[in-house]
C-alpha positions in Angstrom: 0.0 0.0 0.0 2.7 2.5 0.9 4.4 2.0 -2.4 1.3 2.9 -4.4 0.8 6.1 -2.3 4.4 7.0 -3.1 3.8 6.5 -6.8 0.6 8.6 -6.7 2.5 11.4 -4.9 5.3 11.3 -7.5 2.9 11.3 -10.4 0.9 14.2 -8.8 4.1 16.3 -8.4 5.2 15.6 -12.0 1.7 16.5 -13.3 1.5 19.6 -11.2 4.9 20.8 -12.5 3.9 20.1 -16.1 0.6 21.8 -15.8 1.9 25.0 -14.1 4.0 27.6 -15.8 7.5 28.0 -14.5 7.1 31.8 -13.8 4.0 30.9 -11.8 6.0 28.5 -9.7 9.0 30.9 -9.1 7.4 34.3 -9.4 4.5 36.3 -8.1 1.8 38.5 -9.7 3.1 41.6 -7.8 6.4 43.3 -7.3 7.7 45.7 -4.6 9.0 49.0 -6.0 11.1 51.2 -3.6 10.8 54.9 -4.3 13.3 57.4 -3.0 14.0 61.0 -3.8 16.7 63.5 -2.9 15.5 65.6 -1.1 13.1 63.2 0.7 9.4 64.2 1.2 8.5 64.5 -2.5 4.8 63.9 -3.2 4.3 60.7 -5.2 1.4 59.8 -7.5 1.3 56.5 -9.5 -1.0 56.2 -12.5 -1.5 53.1 -14.5 -1.9 52.7 -18.3 -5.6 53.3 -18.0 -5.1 56.7 -16.2 -6.2 55.3 -12.8 -4.4 56.7 -9.8 -3.4 53.7 -7.8 -1.1 55.3 -5.1 -0.5 58.7 -3.5 2.1 59.3 -0.8 5.5 60.7 -0.1 9.1 59.6 -0.4 10.7 57.4 0.8 8.2 54.5 0.4 7.8 51.1 -1.1 4.7 50.2 -3.1 3.4 46.8 -4.2 2.5 46.9 -7.9 0.6 44.4 -10.1 2.7 43.2 -13.0 -0.2 42.2 -15.2 -3.5 43.9 -16.1 -5.3 40.6 -15.9 -5.8 40.1 -19.6 -4.1 37.6 -21.8 -0.4 38.7 -22.2 -1.4 42.0 -20.6 1.6 43.6 -18.9 1.1 46.7 -16.8 2.7 50.2 -17.3 2.8 52.9 -14.7 3.9 56.5 -14.6 5.4 57.6 -11.2 5.2 61.4 -10.8 7.4 63.1 -8.1 6.7 66.6 -7.1 8.1 68.9 -4.4 7.8 72.7 -4.0 10.9 74.5 -5.3 11.9 71.5 -7.5 11.2 70.4 -11.1 8.6 67.6 -11.1 9.7 64.3 -12.7 7.8 61.5 -14.4 9.3 58.0 -14.4 7.8 55.3 -16.5 7.7 51.8 -15.1 7.2 49.0 -17.7 6.6 45.3 -17.5 8.8 43.0 -19.6 9.0 39.2 -19.9 11.4 37.6 -17.3 13.9 34.8 -17.7 11.8 32.3 -15.7 9.0 32.5 -18.3 11.4 31.8 -21.2 13.9 29.3 -19.7 11.7 27.8 -17.0 8.9 26.9 -19.3 11.4 25.3 -21.7 12.5 23.0 -18.8 9.3 22.6 -16.8 6.1 24.3 -17.9 6.0 23.5 -21.6 3.4 24.9 -23.9 0.8 25.1 -21.2 3.0 27.3 -19.1 4.0 29.4 -22.1 0.6 29.9 -23.7 -1.9 29.6 -20.8 -0.8 29.7 -17.2 1.9 32.4 -17.1 0.2 34.8 -19.6 -3.0 34.7 -17.7 -1.7 35.3 -14.2 1.0 37.9 -14.8 3.9 36.0 -13.1 5.8 36.1 -16.4 6.6 39.8 -16.0 9.2 41.9 -14.2 8.7 45.6 -13.6 11.6 47.9 -14.7 13.1 49.8 -13.1 13.3 47.7 -10.0 13.8 50.8 -7.8 13.4 54.5 -8.2 16.1 56.8 -6.8 15.7 60.3 -8.1 17.7 63.4 -7.4 15.3 66.3 -8.0 16.5 69.5 -9.7 15.9 72.9 -8.0 13.6 75.3 -9.9 15.2 78.5 -11.1 12.0 80.5 -10.6 10.2 81.4 -7.4 7.0 79.7 -6.4 5.1 82.9 -7.3 6.0 82.5 -11.0 8.0 85.7 -11.1 11.4 85.3 -12.7 14.2 87.3 -14.1 15.6 86.5 -17.6 18.5 88.2 -19.2 18.3 88.3 -23.0 19.6 90.5 -25.8 17.3 93.1 -27.3 17.0 91.2 -30.5 15.4 88.3 -28.6 12.6 90.4 -27.2 9.4 90.6 -29.3 8.5 94.1 -30.5 5.2 94.3 -28.5 7.2 93.6 -25.3 9.9 96.1 -26.1 7.4 98.9 -25.4 7.0 97.6 -21.8 10.8 97.4 -21.1 12.3 99.5 -18.3 15.9 100.6 -18.2 18.0 99.3 -15.4 20.9 101.5 -14.2 
């Protein structure tokens, strides 16, 4: 009796590995994305490819992002916007791309079922890139009131604005 249970267990394990995609066995449908800025305290908003805001917060933080949109071969794309008063806002695009476990792992373990059904449907076949965001924000040259001083030659000033110019001594 014990030998037959051992055979059934072995057969079950083999069937499970053949019917599952390799990226599904090794990966997960979500990925952690650390987000840091210099200076810290920047406002973060993350919007997905459909324009839906999925996260708002401040740096530093770590967010858990879905790698698939739930459709067949549907990888996610995000835009991470960093904003801080006195600094230029920055947009960073986070894309999904096929990982090595999907390609090599299904060649060894998952086969066609893993390549064409299991992994494409659950999103485990993707990796988000970049794997971390570490941004140095650039200081704005203008004040928060919008007033600024620009030095240009007279030839660069439109004629209608030349009438409003004041001499500086």
